[in-house]
C-alpha positions, 0 to 999 in steps of 0.5 A: 736488435743485438746479434747475441746468437753469434757470441760465445759467452756473456759476462754481466755485472749483477748490480745495476745491470740485471738487478736494480740494487741502488735503493738497497745499497743506499738504505744499507749505507744509511742504516750503518751511518745512522747508528755510527755517524748520524750527522753524515747520514743526514746528508748522505746521497748514494747517487754520488757514490754509485759504482764505487766500492764499499770501503772507498765510500766510507773513506770518501765520507772521511772515515779513516780508521781501518778497523772502523772501515772494516767493521762498517763494510761488514755491517753494510754487506750484512744488511744488504744481504738481508735485503737480498734474502728478503726479496727487496731487490728487483730484477730489471725488466727484460733481464730474465728474458735475456738470460733465458734466450742465452740459456736456450741458445746454450750461451755461457754467462757469468755474473 
């Protein structure tokens, strides 16, 4: 087991570390693409873009107009936040337990 007690603090990236957000990110991208770029949506595979920023994904898909990218980024984020607010993102097994252990041992966490 990791020696977590002797560390002062912990920094977590939320997506893919504490919560399983991949399906919701993929769905949010697909919702935006289905409306504005249905042909791209048909072949879109989020697995190829995991870990990349939302604007860079749209750029890699060939969308180059900065105003369109900004609009699509806002739409995708709005949809993703709706998923969060509706409880569609699940917490990874053990994540809450780990955070409780850190809290009980007065460790600082940032996510």
